[in-house]
MMTF fields as JSON, N, C-alpha, C and O atoms, coordinates in Angstrom:
{
  "mmtfVersion": "1.0.0",
  "mmtfProducer": "UNKNOWN",
  "numBonds": 439,
  "numAtoms": 440,
  "numGroups": 110,
  "numChains": 1,
  "numModels": 1,
  "chainsPerModel": [1],
  "groupsPerChain": [110],
  "chainIdList": ["A"],
  "bondAtomList": [4, 2, 8, 6, 12, 10, 16, 14, 20, 18, 24, 22, 28, 26, 32, 30, 36, 34, 40, 38, 44, 42, 48, 46, 52, 50, 56, 54, 60, 58, 64, 62, 68, 66, 72, 70, 76, 74, 80, 78, 84, 82, 88, 86, 92, 90, 96, 94, 100, 98, 104, 102, 108, 106, 112, 110, 116, 114, 120, 118, 124, 122, 128, 126, 132, 130, 136, 134, 140, 138, 144, 142, 148, 146, 152, 150, 156, 154, 160, 158, 164, 162, 168, 166, 172, 170, 176, 174, 180, 178, 184, 182, 188, 186, 192, 190, 196, 194, 200, 198, 204, 202, 208, 206, 212, 210, 216, 214, 220, 218, 224, 222, 228, 226, 232, 230, 236, 234, 240, 238, 244, 242, 248, 246, 252, 250, 256, 254, 260, 258, 264, 262, 268, 266, 272, 270, 276, 274, 280, 278, 284, 282, 288, 286, 292, 290, 296, 294, 300, 298, 304, 302, 308, 306, 312, 310, 316, 314, 320, 318, 324, 322, 328, 326, 332, 330, 336, 334, 340, 338, 344, 342, 348, 346, 352, 350, 356, 354, 360, 358, 364, 362, 368, 366, 372, 370, 376, 374, 380, 378, 384, 382, 388, 386, 392, 390, 396, 394, 400, 398, 404, 402, 408, 406, 412, 410, 416, 414, 420, 418, 424, 422, 428, 426, 432, 430, 436, 434],
  "bondOrderList": [1, 1, 1, 1, 1, 1, 1, 1, 1, 1, 1, 1, 1, 1, 1, 1, 1, 1, 1, 1, 1, 1, 1, 1, 1, 1, 1, 1, 1, 1, 1, 1, 1, 1, 1, 1, 1, 1, 1, 1, 1, 1, 1, 1, 1, 1, 1, 1, 1, 1, 1, 1, 1, 1, 1, 1, 1, 1, 1, 1, 1, 1, 1, 1, 1, 1, 1, 1, 1, 1, 1, 1, 1, 1, 1, 1, 1, 1, 1, 1, 1, 1, 1, 1, 1, 1, 1, 1, 1, 1, 1, 1, 1, 1, 1, 1, 1, 1, 1, 1, 1, 1, 1, 1, 1, 1, 1, 1, 1],
  "groupList": [{"groupName": "MET", "atomNameList": ["N", "CA", "C", "O"], "elementList": ["N", "C", "C", "O"], "formalChargeList": [0, 0, 0, 0], "bondAtomList": [1, 0, 2, 1, 3, 2], "bondOrderList": [1, 1, 2], "singleLetterCode": "M", "chemCompType": "L-PEPTIDE LINKING"}, {"groupName": "ARG", "atomNameList": ["N", "CA", "C", "O"], "elementList": ["N", "C", "C", "O"], "formalChargeList": [0, 0, 0, 0], "bondAtomList": [1, 0, 2, 1, 3, 2], "bondOrderList": [1, 1, 2], "singleLetterCode": "R", "chemCompType": "L-PEPTIDE LINKING"}, {"groupName": "ASP", "atomNameList": ["N", "CA", "C", "O"], "elementList": ["N", "C", "C", "O"], "formalChargeList": [0, 0, 0, 0], "bondAtomList": [1, 0, 2, 1, 3, 2], "bondOrderList": [1, 1, 2], "singleLetterCode": "D", "chemCompType": "L-PEPTIDE LINKING"}, {"groupName": "PHE", "atomNameList": ["N", "CA", "C", "O"], "elementList": ["N", "C", "C", "O"], "formalChargeList": [0, 0, 0, 0], "bondAtomList": [1, 0, 2, 1, 3, 2], "bondOrderList": [1, 1, 2], "singleLetterCode": "F", "chemCompType": "L-PEPTIDE LINKING"}, {"groupName": "ASN", "atomNameList": ["N", "CA", "C", "O"], "elementList": ["N", "C", "C", "O"], "formalChargeList": [0, 0, 0, 0], "bondAtomList": [1, 0, 2, 1, 3, 2], "bondOrderList": [1, 1, 2], "singleLetterCode": "N", "chemCompType": "L-PEPTIDE LINKING"}, {"groupName": "VAL", "atomNameList": ["N", "CA", "C", "O"], "elementList": ["N", "C", "C", "O"], "formalChargeList": [0, 0, 0, 0], "bondAtomList": [1, 0, 2, 1, 3, 2], "bondOrderList": [1, 1, 2], "singleLetterCode": "V", "chemCompType": "L-PEPTIDE LINKING"}, {"groupName": "GLN", "atomNameList": ["N", "CA", "C", "O"], "elementList": ["N", "C", "C", "O"], "formalChargeList": [0, 0, 0, 0], "bondAtomList": [1, 0, 2, 1, 3, 2], "bondOrderList": [1, 1, 2], "singleLetterCode": "Q", "chemCompType": "L-PEPTIDE LINKING"}, {"groupName": "ILE", "atomNameList": ["N", "CA", "C", "O"], "elementList": ["N", "C", "C", "O"], "formalChargeList": [0, 0, 0, 0], "bondAtomList": [1, 0, 2, 1, 3, 2], "bondOrderList": [1, 1, 2], "singleLetterCode": "I", "chemCompType": "L-PEPTIDE LINKING"}, {"groupName": "PRO", "atomNameList": ["N", "CA", "C", "O"], "elementList": ["N", "C", "C", "O"], "formalChargeList": [0, 0, 0, 0], "bondAtomList": [1, 0, 2, 1, 3, 2], "bondOrderList": [1, 1, 2], "singleLetterCode": "P", "chemCompType": "L-PEPTIDE LINKING"}, {"groupName": "CYS", "atomNameList": ["N", "CA", "C", "O"], "elementList": ["N", "C", "C", "O"], "formalChargeList": [0, 0, 0, 0], "bondAtomList": [1, 0, 2, 1, 3, 2], "bondOrderList": [1, 1, 2], "singleLetterCode": "C", "chemCompType": "L-PEPTIDE LINKING"}, {"groupName": "LEU", "atomNameList": ["N", "CA", "C", "O"], "elementList": ["N", "C", "C", "O"], "formalChargeList": [0, 0, 0, 0], "bondAtomList": [1, 0, 2, 1, 3, 2], "bondOrderList": [1, 1, 2], "singleLetterCode": "L", "chemCompType": "L-PEPTIDE LINKING"}, {"groupName": "LYS", "atomNameList": ["N", "CA", "C", "O"], "elementList": ["N", "C", "C", "O"], "formalChargeList": [0, 0, 0, 0], "bondAtomList": [1, 0, 2, 1, 3, 2], "bondOrderList": [1, 1, 2], "singleLetterCode": "K", "chemCompType": "L-PEPTIDE LINKING"}, {"groupName": "GLY", "atomNameList": ["N", "CA", "C", "O"], "elementList": ["N", "C", "C", "O"], "formalChargeList": [0, 0, 0, 0], "bondAtomList": [1, 0, 2, 1, 3, 2], "bondOrderList": [1, 1, 2], "singleLetterCode": "G", "chemCompType": "PEPTIDE LINKING"}, {"groupName": "ALA", "atomNameList": ["N", "CA", "C", "O"], "elementList": ["N", "C", "C", "O"], "formalChargeList": [0, 0, 0, 0], "bondAtomList": [1, 0, 2, 1, 3, 2], "bondOrderList": [1, 1, 2], "singleLetterCode": "A", "chemCompType": "L-PEPTIDE LINKING"}, {"groupName": "TYR", "atomNameList": ["N", "CA", "C", "O"], "elementList": ["N", "C", "C", "O"], "formalChargeList": [0, 0, 0, 0], "bondAtomList": [1, 0, 2, 1, 3, 2], "bondOrderList": [1, 1, 2], "singleLetterCode": "Y", "chemCompType": "L-PEPTIDE LINKING"}, {"groupName": "GLU", "atomNameList": ["N", "CA", "C", "O"], "elementList": ["N", "C", "C", "O"], "formalChargeList": [0, 0, 0, 0], "bondAtomList": [1, 0, 2, 1, 3, 2], "bondOrderList": [1, 1, 2], "singleLetterCode": "E", "chemCompType": "L-PEPTIDE LINKING"}, {"groupName": "THR", "atomNameList": ["N", "CA", "C", "O"], "elementList": ["N", "C", "C", "O"], "formalChargeList": [0, 0, 0, 0], "bondAtomList": [1, 0, 2, 1, 3, 2], "bondOrderList": [1, 1, 2], "singleLetterCode": "T", "chemCompType": "L-PEPTIDE LINKING"}, {"groupName": "TRP", "atomNameList": ["N", "CA", "C", "O"], "elementList": ["N", "C", "C", "O"], "formalChargeList": [0, 0, 0, 0], "bondAtomList": [1, 0, 2, 1, 3, 2], "bondOrderList": [1, 1, 2], "singleLetterCode": "W", "chemCompType": "L-PEPTIDE LINKING"}, {"groupName": "SER", "atomNameList": ["N", "CA", "C", "O"], "elementList": ["N", "C", "C", "O"], "formalChargeList": [0, 0, 0, 0], "bondAtomList": [1, 0, 2, 1, 3, 2], "bondOrderList": [1, 1, 2], "singleLetterCode": "S", "chemCompType": "L-PEPTIDE LINKING"}],
  "groupTypeList": [0, 1, 2, 3, 4, 5, 6, 5, 1, 5, 7, 8, 9, 10, 2, 5, 11, 2, 12, 1, 5, 5, 11, 12, 5, 4, 3, 7, 2, 10, 1, 2, 13, 12, 2, 8, 5, 13, 13, 13, 5, 13, 14, 2, 13, 13, 12, 13, 2, 15, 10, 16, 3, 17, 16, 18, 1, 8, 13, 16, 1, 16, 13, 13, 18, 18, 10, 2, 5, 5, 1, 1, 16, 13, 15, 13, 9, 3, 0, 8, 10, 16, 5, 12, 12, 12, 5, 1, 16, 7, 15, 2, 7, 1, 9, 9, 17, 1, 1, 12, 8, 16, 1, 18, 8, 18, 16, 8, 1, 1],
  "groupIdList": [1, 2, 3, 4, 5, 6, 7, 8, 9, 10, 11, 12, 13, 14, 15, 16, 17, 18, 19, 20, 21, 22, 23, 24, 25, 26, 27, 28, 29, 30, 31, 32, 33, 34, 35, 36, 37, 38, 39, 40, 41, 42, 43, 44, 45, 46, 47, 48, 49, 50, 51, 52, 53, 54, 55, 56, 57, 58, 59, 60, 61, 62, 63, 64, 65, 66, 67, 68, 69, 70, 71, 72, 73, 74, 75, 76, 77, 78, 79, 80, 81, 82, 83, 84, 85, 86, 87, 88, 89, 90, 91, 92, 93, 94, 95, 96, 97, 98, 99, 100, 101, 102, 103, 104, 105, 106, 107, 108, 109, 110],
  "secStructList": [7, 7, 7, 7, 7, 7, 7, 7, 7, 7, 7, 7, 3, 3, 3, 3, 3, 6, 6, 3, 3, 3, 3, 3, 3, 6, 6, 3, 3, 3, 3, 3, 7, 7, 7, 2, 2, 2, 2, 2, 2, 2, 2, 2, 6, 6, 6, 7, 1, 7, 3, 3, 3, 3, 7, 7, 1, 7, 6, 6, 6, 2, 2, 2, 2, 2, 2, 2, 2, 2, 2, 2, 2, 2, 6, 6, 7, 7, 1, 7, 3, 3, 3, 3, 1, 1, 7, 7, 1, 2, 2, 2, 2, 2, 2, 2, 2, 2, 2, 1, 7, 1, 5, 7, 7, 7, 7, 7, 7, 7],
  "xCoordList": [0.96, -0.171, 0.996, 2.106, 0.619, 0.977, 0.885, -0.282, 1.942, 1.481, 1.632, 2.623, 0.541, 0.521, 0.207, -0.675, 0.968, 1.089, 0.284, 0.68, -1.257, -1.872, -1.714, -1.348, -1.835, -2.091, -3.25, -3.722, -3.753, -5.212, -5.29, -4.949, -5.571, -5.758, -6.864, -7.905, -6.96, -8.362, -8.358, -7.442, -9.351, -9.83, -11.197, -12.013, -11.241, -12.988, -13.486, -12.768, -14.617, -15.086, -16.213, -17.203, -16.355, -17.691, -18.113, -17.516, -19.417, -20.216, -20.618, -21.071, -20.418, -20.45, -21.385, -21.31, -22.374, -23.475, -23.31, -22.736, -23.662, -23.584, -22.402, -22.841, -21.041, -20.317, -19.969, -19.042, -21.133, -21.444, -21.212, -21.256, -20.992, -21.141, -22.481, -23.215, -23.062, -24.207, -24.517, -23.448, -25.531, -25.764, -27.017, -28.137, -26.846, -28.281, -28.078, -27.117, -28.751, -29.106, -28.899, -29.797, -28.183, -27.921, -28.067, -28.64, -27.64, -28.032, -29.56, -29.884, -30.546, -31.773, -31.792, -31.182, -32.768, -33.256, -31.679, -31.294, -30.96, -29.885, -30.213, -31.037, -29.283, -29.348, -28.108, -27.083, -27.944, -26.593, -25.762, -26.115, -24.506, -23.655, -22.426, -21.378, -22.342, -21.384, -20.623, -20.852, -19.484, -18.435, -17.442, -17.019, -17.099, -16.274, -14.954, -14.134, -14.652, -13.083, -13.258, -12.675, -13.514, -13.639, -13.669, -13.242, -14.283, -14.615, -12.894, -12.122, -12.681, -10.923, -10.268, -9.586, -10.504, -9.313, -9.353, -8.399, -10.616, -10.908, -10.343, -9.769, -10.5, -9.729, -8.462, -8.1, -7.245, -6.3, -5.98, -5.316, -6.427, -5.768, -6.404, -5.88, -7.245, -7.388, -6.534, -6.354, -5.791, -4.528, -5.001, -4.533, -5.955, -6.782, -5.51, -4.873, -5.173, -4.231, -5.047, -4.542, -5.624, -6.175, -7.938, -8.851, -8.015, -9.437, -10.271, -9.519, -11.637, -12.407, -13.363, -14.305, -13.19, -14.704, -15.429, -14.826, -16.594, -17.46, -18.948, -19.366, -19.682, -20.753, -21.537, -20.935, -22.395, -23.468, -24.055, -24.894, -23.754, -24.693, -24.117, -23.117, -24.675, -24.417, -22.809, -22.531, -22.156, -20.726, -21.084, -20.034, -21.92, -21.6, -21.784, -21.337, -22.446, -22.275, -21.151, -20.375, -21.421, -20.182, -18.762, -18.17, -18.363, -16.657, -16.286, -15.434, -17.372, -16.762, -17.02, -16.044, -18.203, -18.604, -17.636, -17.483, -17.145, -16.078, -14.877, -14.217, -14.241, -13.044, -12.557, -11.439, -13.43, -13.276, -12.818, -11.766, -13.942, -13.598, -12.442, -11.907, -11.894, -10.585, -9.757, -9.053, -9.604, -8.516, -8.475, -7.445, -9.475, -9.362, -8.921, -8.457, -9.275, -8.903, -7.406, -6.597, -7.047, -5.478, -4.712, -3.54, -5.193, -4.435, -4.652, -3.788, -5.267, -5.686, -5.325, -5.369, -4.882, -4.732, -3.247, -2.942, -2.522, -1.423, -1.617, -1.044, -2.857, -2.857, -3.577, -4.205, -3.293, -3.619, -5.356, -6.189, -5.631, -7.151, -7.148, -6.308, -8.543, -9.033, -10.557, -11.334, -10.913, -11.856, -12.646, -12.237, -13.89, -14.845, -16.264, -16.972, -16.695, -17.934, -17.907, -17.39, -18.624, -18.378, -17.411, -17.497, -16.19, -14.809, -14.887, -14.748, -15.135, -15.424, -14.235, -13.812, -13.727, -12.796, -11.265, -10.854, -10.768, -9.034, -9.138, -8.55, -9.851, -9.663, -10.058, -9.365, -11.351, -12.161, -10.504, -9.831, -10.179, -8.601, -7.666, -7.526, -6.933, -6.351, -6.612, -5.721, -7.825, -8.498, -8.46, -7.852, -8.863, -8.861, -7.1, -6.666, -6.156, -4.979, -4.045, -2.829, -4.385, -3.854, -4.341, -3.698, -5.264, -5.835, -5.401, -5.743, -4.768, -4.151, -4.398, -3.587, -5.539, -5.444, -4.552, -3.864, -4.435, -3.648, -3.995, -3.354, -5.623, -6.255, -7.664, -8.347, -7.942, -9.197, -9.538, -8.972, -10.842, -11.174, -11.907, -12.492, -12.393, -13.387, -14.159, -13.651, -15.183, -15.98, -16.185, -16.972, -15.564, -15.423, -17.28, -18.12, -17.438, -19.043, -18.962, -17.891, -19.574, -19.437, -20.456, -20.837],
  "yCoordList": [-1.337, 0.119, 1.256, 1.115, 2.156, 3.509, 4.354, 4.561, 5.277, 6.092, 7.555, 8.276, 7.807, 9.22, 10.475, 10.589, 11.442, 12.961, 13.757, 14.642, 13.582, 14.677, 15.843, 15.53, 16.989, 18.315, 19.005, 19.443, 19.154, 19.728, 21.297, 21.938, 21.675, 23.391, 24.018, 23.458, 24.757, 25.816, 26.791, 27.595, 26.748, 27.722, 28.286, 28.136, 29.191, 29.884, 30.466, 31.32, 30.276, 30.907, 31.973, 31.367, 33.23, 34.179, 34.513, 34.802, 34.423, 35.053, 36.704, 37.278, 37.038, 38.541, 39.052, 38.789, 39.999, 40.715, 42.16, 42.231, 43.218, 44.522, 44.569, 44.627, 44.527, 44.627, 44.141, 44.387, 43.056, 42.38, 40.897, 40.483, 40.261, 38.578, 38.379, 39.11, 37.219, 36.652, 35.508, 34.906, 34.564, 33.424, 32.757, 33.264, 32.055, 31.395, 30.101, 29.569, 29.332, 28.086, 28.539, 29.328, 28.33, 28.639, 30.212, 30.644, 30.786, 32.492, 32.693, 33.866, 31.921, 32.151, 32.265, 31.6, 33.411, 34.008, 34.31, 33.598, 35.261, 35.532, 36.686, 37.599, 36.331, 37.208, 38.002, 37.393, 38.842, 39.495, 38.729, 38.266, 38.832, 37.631, 38.72, 38.131, 39.806, 40.551, 41.349, 41.404, 42.045, 42.698, 41.581, 40.795, 41.519, 40.584, 40.879, 39.984, 42.293, 42.415, 42.03, 40.952, 42.065, 41.599, 40.012, 39.347, 39.609, 37.9, 37.531, 36.666, 38.376, 37.887, 37.7, 36.706, 39.059, 38.938, 38.126, 38.157, 37.285, 36.625, 35.318, 34.612, 34.95, 33.82, 33.757, 32.591, 34.908, 35.184, 34.699, 33.662, 35.414, 35.096, 33.648, 33.224, 32.755, 31.638, 30.854, 29.841, 30.756, 30.274, 29.482, 28.394, 30.16, 30.368, 30.262, 31.298, 29.106, 29.511, 30.07, 31.176, 30.232, 31.26, 31.943, 31.467, 32.768, 33.227, 33.398, 33.767, 33.245, 33.393, 34.264, 34.02, 35.362, 36.1, 35.635, 35.512, 35.471, 34.738, 35.75, 36.228, 36.013, 36.814, 36.228, 35.929, 36.173, 35.671, 36.526, 36.197, 37.901, 39.111, 39.271, 38.643, 40.003, 40.356, 41.785, 42.86, 40.716, 41.761, 43.129, 43.72, 43.852, 44.722, 46.027, 47.168, 45.584, 46.001, 45.682, 46.422, 44.157, 43.078, 43.519, 43.867, 43.501, 43.901, 45.293, 45.264, 46.659, 47.943, 47.419, 47.082, 47.222, 47.19, 46.18, 46.397, 45.192, 44.459, 44.806, 44.157, 45.568, 46.153, 46.601, 46.239, 47.468, 48.224, 47.121, 47.158, 46.124, 45.055, 44.271, 43.885, 43.924, 43.318, 44.203, 43.706, 45.539, 46.47, 46.188, 45.622, 46.458, 46.442, 45.353, 45.406, 44.273, 42.881, 42.734, 42.367, 42.961, 43.088, 43.704, 43.354, 44.721, 45.56, 45.055, 45.546, 44.426, 44.003, 42.657, 42.365, 41.678, 40.297, 39.793, 40.56, 39.121, 38.405, 36.93, 36.064, 36.638, 35.195, 35.634, 36.664, 34.44, 34.522, 34.732, 34.166, 35.542, 35.893, 35.729, 36.095, 34.928, 34.671, 35.361, 35.186, 36.196, 36.753, 36.396, 36.961, 35.371, 34.994, 35.436, 35.728, 35.488, 36.055, 37.565, 38.492, 37.535, 39.164, 39.671, 40.716, 38.692, 38.953, 38.438, 37.277, 39.579, 38.706, 39.387, 38.665, 40.243, 40.91, 40.667, 40.057, 41.201, 41.309, 42.215, 41.924, 43.388, 44.834, 44.455, 44.887, 43.539, 43.376, 42.524, 43.123, 41.453, 40.663, 41.797, 41.974, 42.677, 43.631, 44.348, 44.443, 45.026, 45.85, 44.985, 45.485, 43.839, 43.029, 42.649, 43.078, 42.074, 42.053, 43.529, 43.343, 44.55, 45.759, 46.108, 46.912, 45.538, 45.808, 44.174, 43.888, 43.507, 42.348, 40.491, 39.61, 40.333, 39.164, 38.372, 39.047, 36.943, 36.084, 35.306, 34.756, 35.448, 34.714, 35.347, 35.838, 35.222, 35.839, 35.084, 35.212, 33.709, 33.392, 33.875, 34.723, 33.833, 33.828, 33.072, 32.231, 33.534, 32.624, 33.607, 34.527, 33.547, 33.892, 33.809, 32.949, 35.375, 34.761, 34.19, 34.291, 33.774, 32.785, 33.697, 33.475],
  "zCoordList": [0.03, -0.194, -0.18, 0.333, -0.702, -0.769, -0.033, 0.3, 0.617, 1.525, 1.078, 1.189, 0.596, 0.277, 0.926, 1.776, 0.496, 1.567, 1.069, 0.31, 1.452, 1.025, 1.808, 2.94, 1.668, 2.186, 2.194, 1.144, 3.206, 2.876, 2.857, 3.851, 2.147, 1.819, 2.268, 1.924, 2.762, 3.07, 2.222, 2.054, 1.681, 0.54, 0.356, -0.553, 1.811, 1.844, 0.872, 0.353, 0.38, -0.856, -0.414, -0.004, -0.374, -0.151, -1.346, -2.383, -1.015, -2.142, -1.988, -0.997, -2.8, -2.399, -3.805, -5.005, -2.89, -3.664, -3.148, -2.062, -3.654, -3.933, -2.268, -1.12, -2.629, -1.172, -0.182, 0.59, -0.212, 1.246, 0.822, -0.336, 1.794, 2.08, 2.038, 2.703, 1.141, 1.482, 1.711, 1.613, 2.034, 2.342, 1.617, 1.666, 1.216, 0.331, -0.074, 0.483, -0.969, -1.376, -3.019, -3.315, -3.919, -4.978, -5.285, -6.286, -4.569, -4.874, -4.565, -4.745, -4.169, -3.93, -2.271, -1.433, -2.116, -0.79, -0.08, 0.847, -0.536, 0.262, 1.304, 1.245, 2.282, 3.369, 3.795, 3.486, 4.235, 4.753, 6.005, 7.09, 5.311, 6.055, 6.353, 6.616, 6.367, 6.901, 5.751, 4.543, 6.662, 5.513, 5.11, 5.958, 3.903, 3.285, 3.686, 3.89, 3.835, 3.976, 5.763, 5.642, 6.904, 7.774, 7.959, 8.903, 6.81, 7.259, 6.509, 6.923, 5.461, 4.92, 5.966, 6.216, 6.945, 7.437, 8.725, 9.503, 9.0, 10.061, 9.677, 10.507, 8.345, 7.702, 7.391, 7.236, 7.162, 7.054, 8.209, 8.234, 9.579, 11.04, 11.265, 12.295, 10.793, 11.098, 10.35, 11.027, 9.122, 8.514, 7.195, 6.857, 6.533, 5.305, 4.058, 3.865, 3.284, 2.208, 1.245, 1.445, 0.628, 0.013, 0.027, 0.703, -0.613, -0.352, -1.679, -2.582, -2.115, -3.391, -3.136, -2.382, -3.754, -3.796, -5.345, -6.411, -5.144, -5.99, -6.048, -4.993, -7.373, -7.465, -8.867, -9.898, -8.755, -9.851, -10.465, -11.303, -10.197, -10.544, -11.958, -12.306, -12.652, -14.036, -14.066, -13.535, -15.146, -15.019, -15.127, -15.375, -15.077, -15.997, -14.431, -14.549, -13.191, -12.115, -10.936, -10.331, -10.872, -10.623, -10.642, -9.621, -11.532, -12.052, -10.896, -10.008, -11.3, -10.331, -9.194, -8.523, -8.71, -7.393, -6.25, -5.048, -6.956, -6.199, -6.255, -5.443, -6.867, -7.328, -5.931, -5.565, -5.023, -4.141, -2.904, -2.266, -2.766, -1.901, -2.003, -0.964, -3.284, -3.811, -3.207, -2.328, -3.439, -2.992, -1.717, -1.35, -0.725, 0.359, 1.386, 2.525, 0.468, 1.196, 0.757, 1.609, -0.338, -0.237, 0.351, 0.492, 0.805, 1.71, 2.967, 3.693, 3.505, 4.699, 5.237, 6.432, 4.052, 3.976, 3.452, 2.538, 3.59, 3.032, 2.842, 3.503, 1.451, 0.945, -0.197, -0.441, -0.936, -2.568, -2.773, -2.065, -3.743, -3.628, -4.977, -5.799, -5.179, -6.521, -6.543, -5.604, -7.763, -7.531, -8.957, -9.971, -9.067, -9.74, -9.927, -8.963, -11.219, -11.582, -11.883, -11.259, -13.038, -13.405, -14.201, -14.845, -14.142, -14.587, -16.249, -16.634, -17.055, -18.596, -19.285, -20.188, -19.193, -20.556, -20.005, -19.017, -20.769, -20.523, -19.464, -18.422, -19.537, -19.243, -17.445, -16.524, -17.24, -16.184, -15.507, -14.669, -15.913, -15.301, -14.916, -13.706, -15.831, -15.441, -14.431, -13.587, -14.22, -12.927, -11.925, -10.978, -11.692, -10.468, -10.399, -9.33, -11.111, -10.79, -10.575, -10.526, -10.482, -10.457, -8.7, -8.025, -8.284, -6.786, -5.908, -4.761, -6.633, -5.691, -6.047, -5.765, -6.621, -6.628, -7.558, -8.325, -7.627, -8.165, -9.282, -10.177, -8.881, -10.279, -10.399, -9.5, -11.727, -12.095, -12.914, -14.0, -12.757, -13.618, -14.251, -13.577, -15.596, -16.433, -17.887, -18.627, -17.958, -19.029, -20.195, -19.975, -21.464, -22.299, -22.887, -22.622, -23.953, -24.464, -25.602, -26.2, -25.94, -27.243, -27.896, -29.045]
}
């Protein structure tokens, strides 16, 4: 039998809407769950390996409204950040990267 050295990584994912963390199921019946920067600082202090911000809102407002949260989080925490949802163009990715995230997944339009 092989001895696999499996390292567990903790990567919290915060669902963000209008600059606030929200909780719900499949983005339905969302309720406010607090400040995303405060949550990120708490996860960072607890030893999270990385943090992901996710939003399912249309990209027109999401990218612009999330950038401030991303910038403030990058200033307050020292862990890799990923921003997902609302990132659809190369310019969206550039804007995100200038504010701190190490990854910005995107889904190109067809």
